[in-house]
C-alpha positions in Angstrom: 284.3 0.8 67.6 281.9 -0.2 70.4 279.3 -2.9 69.4 276.4 -3.8 71.6 274.4 -7.0 71.1 270.9 -7.1 72.5 267.4 -8.5 71.9 265.3 -6.6 69.2 262.6 -4.3 70.5 259.1 -4.6 68.9 259.3 -1.4 67.1 262.7 -2.2 65.4 261.3 -5.5 63.9 260.4 -3.8 60.5 263.7 -2.4 59.9 265.4 -5.8 60.9 263.0 -7.5 58.5 263.8 -5.1 55.6 267.7 -5.5 56.2 267.4 -9.3 55.9 265.3 -9.2 53.1 267.8 -7.2 51.2 270.4 -9.9 52.1 268.4 -13.1 51.3 265.7 -12.0 49.0 266.2 -8.7 46.9 270.0 -9.0 46.4 269.3 -12.7 45.1 266.5 -12.1 42.8 263.9 -13.8 45.0 260.3 -12.9 45.8 258.2 -12.6 49.1 259.4 -11.2 52.4 261.0 -13.4 54.9 258.4 -12.3 57.1 255.7 -13.9 54.9 257.9 -17.0 54.5 258.7 -17.3 58.1 255.9 -15.9 60.1 256.6 -18.3 63.0 259.9 -16.7 63.7 260.0 -13.1 62.1 257.0 -12.1 64.3 256.3 -9.9 67.4 255.9 -13.2 69.4 259.5 -14.2 68.7 261.1 -10.7 68.9 263.0 -11.7 72.1 264.8 -14.3 70.2 266.0 -12.1 67.4 269.4 -10.8 68.3 270.7 -7.4 66.9 274.0 -5.6 66.8 273.9 -2.0 67.3 276.7 0.7 66.5 276.2 4.2 67.2 272.5 3.7 67.8 272.1 2.1 64.3 271.4 -1.6 63.8 274.1 -3.2 61.8 273.6 -6.8 62.2 271.0 -9.5 63.3 270.4 -13.2 63.7 267.3 -15.2 64.4 266.5 -18.0 66.8 263.8 -20.5 66.5 262.9 -22.6 69.5 261.5 -26.0 68.8 261.0 -29.4 70.6 262.6 -32.5 69.0 261.4 -35.9 69.7 263.9 -38.9 69.9 262.0 -42.1 70.5 260.9 -41.4 74.2 263.2 -38.4 74.9 262.3 -34.8 74.4 265.0 -32.3 73.5 264.9 -28.7 73.6 266.5 -27.1 70.6 267.2 -23.7 69.0 267.6 -23.3 65.3 269.8 -20.4 64.2 269.5 -18.5 60.9 269.1 -15.5 58.9 272.6 -14.0 60.1 273.1 -10.7 58.7 275.8 -7.9 58.9 275.8 -4.6 57.1 278.1 -5.2 54.2 280.3 -2.0 55.0 281.0 -3.5 58.4 281.9 -7.2 57.6 285.1 -8.2 58.9 284.9 -6.2 62.0 283.9 -9.3 64.2 280.2 -8.5 64.3 279.2 -11.8 63.2 281.5 -13.4 65.9 279.9 -11.1 68.5 276.4 -12.1 67.6 277.2 -15.9 67.7 278.6 -15.2 71.0 275.5 -13.5 72.4 273.4 -16.5 70.7 275.5 -19.1 72.7 274.7 -17.1 75.8 271.0 -17.0 75.2 271.0 -20.7 74.6 272.8 -21.5 77.8 270.7 -18.9 80.0 267.6 -20.2 78.6 268.6 -24.0 79.3 268.4 -25.3 75.5 269.9 -28.7 74.9 271.5 -27.7 71.6 271.8 -25.4 68.9 271.6 -26.2 65.3 272.3 -24.1 61.9 273.2 -24.7 58.2 276.2 -23.1 56.6 278.4 -23.6 53.5 281.3 -22.1 55.4 281.8 -24.1 58.5 284.8 -22.6 59.6 283.5 -19.4 61.0 281.1 -21.3 63.1 283.7 -24.1 64.1 285.7 -21.6 65.9 282.8 -20.8 68.2 282.2 -24.6 69.0 279.9 -25.6 66.4 280.5 -28.9 64.6 279.3 -30.6 61.4 277.2 -33.7 61.7 274.8 -34.0 58.7 273.0 -36.9 57.1 271.1 -34.8 54.7 271.1 -35.7 51.1 269.7 -34.2 48.1 269.2 -34.9 44.4 267.5 -33.1 41.2 265.5 -35.2 38.6 263.3 -34.5 35.6 259.8 -35.9 35.9 259.6 -37.0 32.2 258.6 -40.8 32.5 255.0 -40.3 32.9 253.6 -41.7 36.1 249.9 -42.2 35.5 248.3 -43.8 38.5 248.1 -42.0 41.7 245.3 -43.8 43.4 243.4 -41.9 45.9 246.0 -39.3 46.7 244.6 -35.7 46.8 246.8 -32.6 46.4 245.9 -29.3 48.1 247.5 -26.3 49.6 249.0 -27.2 53.1 247.1 -24.2 54.7 243.8 -25.9 53.8 244.8 -29.2 55.5 244.2 -30.5 59.2 247.3 -29.9 60.9 246.4 -32.3 63.7 245.9 -35.1 61.1 249.4 -34.6 59.8 250.8 -34.4 63.3 248.9 -37.6 64.2 250.6 -39.3 61.1 254.0 -38.1 62.1 253.5 -39.1 65.7 252.7 -42.7 64.6 255.4 -43.2 61.9 258.3 -40.7 62.8 260.1 -41.6 66.2 262.5 -38.9 65.6 260.9 -35.4 64.6 260.5 -31.7 65.2 257.1 -31.1 66.7 255.3 -28.6 64.8 252.2 -26.4 65.4 249.7 -24.7 63.1 252.1 -21.8 62.4 255.1 -24.1 61.5 253.0 -25.3 58.7 252.4 -21.8 57.3 256.0 -21.5 56.2 257.2 -21.2 52.5 261.0 -22.1 52.5 263.1 -20.5 50.0 262.7 -20.8 47.0 259.2 -22.2 47.0 256.2 -19.8 46.7 253.8 -22.2 48.0 253.7 -25.6 49.7 251.5 -28.5 48.5 250.4 -31.4 50.6 249.7 -34.7 48.9 247.3 -36.6 51.3 246.2 -40.2 51.2 243.8 -42.2 53.6 243.2 -45.7 52.9 242.5 -49.1 54.6 246.2 -49.6 54.7 246.9 -46.5 56.6 247.4 -43.0 56.3 250.2 -40.8 54.7 251.2 -37.4 53.3 254.0 -35.6 51.5 254.9 -32.0 51.5 256.3 -30.3 48.4 257.1 -26.7 47.9 256.6 -25.3 44.3 257.9 -22.4 42.3 256.6 -22.3 38.8 257.1 -25.8 37.1 259.6 -27.0 39.9 258.8 -28.9 43.0 260.7 -29.3 46.4 260.1 -32.5 48.0 260.6 -32.0 51.8 259.3 -35.2 53.1 257.1 -38.4 52.5 255.5 -39.7 55.8 253.6 -42.9 55.1 253.5 -46.5 55.5 255.7 -48.2 52.8 252.6 -49.6 51.1 251.6 -46.0 50.1 255.1 -44.8 48.9 254.4 -45.7 45.2 250.9 -43.9 44.9 252.2 -40.6 46.7 255.3 -40.7 44.5 253.2 -41.1 41.3 251.1 -38.2 42.4 254.0 -36.1 42.9 255.8 -36.6 39.9 252.8 -35.8 37.8 252.7 -32.4 39.1 256.2 -30.9 38.3 258.6 -30.8 35.6 261.6 -30.7 37.8 262.0 -32.3 41.3 264.4 -31.5 43.9 264.5 -34.0 46.7 265.6 -33.4 50.4 266.2 -36.6 52.4 268.1 -38.4 54.9 270.8 -40.9 54.2 270.3 -44.6 55.2 266.4 -44.3 55.8 264.1 -46.8 54.3 262.6 -44.2 52.1 265.8 -43.0 50.7 267.1 -46.4 50.1 263.7 -47.2 48.2 263.9 -44.1 46.1 267.5 -45.1 45.2 266.5 -48.6 44.2 263.0 -48.2 42.7 263.4 -45.0 41.0 267.2 -44.8 40.4 267.6 -41.5 42.5 271.3 -40.5 42.6 271.8 -38.8 45.9 274.5 -36.1 47.2 275.6 -35.5 50.6 275.1 -31.9 52.0 277.4 -31.6 54.9 275.9 -28.1 56.0 274.1 -29.0 59.4 276.2 -27.8 62.3 275.4 -28.4 66.0 276.4 -26.8 69.4 275.9 -28.8 72.5 274.6 -26.9 75.5 273.1 -29.2 78.0 275.1 -32.0 79.8 272.9 -34.5 78.2 273.8 -33.2 74.9 277.4 -33.8 75.5 276.8 -37.6 75.9 275.4 -38.2 72.4 276.9 -38.0 68.9 273.8 -36.6 67.0 274.4 -38.9 64.1 270.7 -39.9 64.0 269.4 -36.5 64.6 267.9 -34.9 61.4 266.0 -31.6 60.8 263.8 -31.6 57.6 264.3 -28.8 55.1 260.7 -27.8 55.7 261.5 -27.0 59.5 264.7 -25.0 58.8 265.4 -21.3 59.0 
């Protein structure tokens, strides 16, 4: 069985999208195509970073790379997220996934990335290809039943109606470690959310915001970026909007500690974020402080 791995051609994108949708959307009873959810990666502009596996002229596997820049205080890193790895069910166990991951590693090396990052609940497959777990992600679920009643001057609106430059300015002032985003990055709707709300507050004490995905009566808190004196008002605004809240955060941050102490949030560790060192400078660090918010992941 001769498998070839190569970049997706523009005319093949619709087939690849349909195949990935069957795997991650239709087979799991979800709604909305991944092309609608992630227009920043499943697009003609990114087609060269979609690797496909071909057997007898038929596409039988695929994986997606999302390029991004990561700021670590004064250092800028070039990263690549890897996701949406799919192999035709009848051909699983034939090393197609291994071939895809080998091709991705070659792409990252040839295009001078510093590191790769992905998320998996089955790390052993990726560990044999040089990836390692280093994950400070934490998670919890809570019922919003205690009746917050004063959200102050926090306004909730769809993220697509918010000035992206304003959000990026807030992030640059308050987040010394962050993924740099552009307008297309704010158009994503991470699974399982059907839309994304932005809770925005501007005051004499400073500006801040929160991003929360929503699906029916559930909210998915991706991040709160604000001065500490605004956390309470943003938190109250969020908990008024949803019956159940799923919270994503990073262990050991002032915000996660505040949520534990002030609102009795009980965190669970994730241990799903995996890294691959590519550049020489990436071999000189531990990645312990690196964190990719759920909103940015593919």
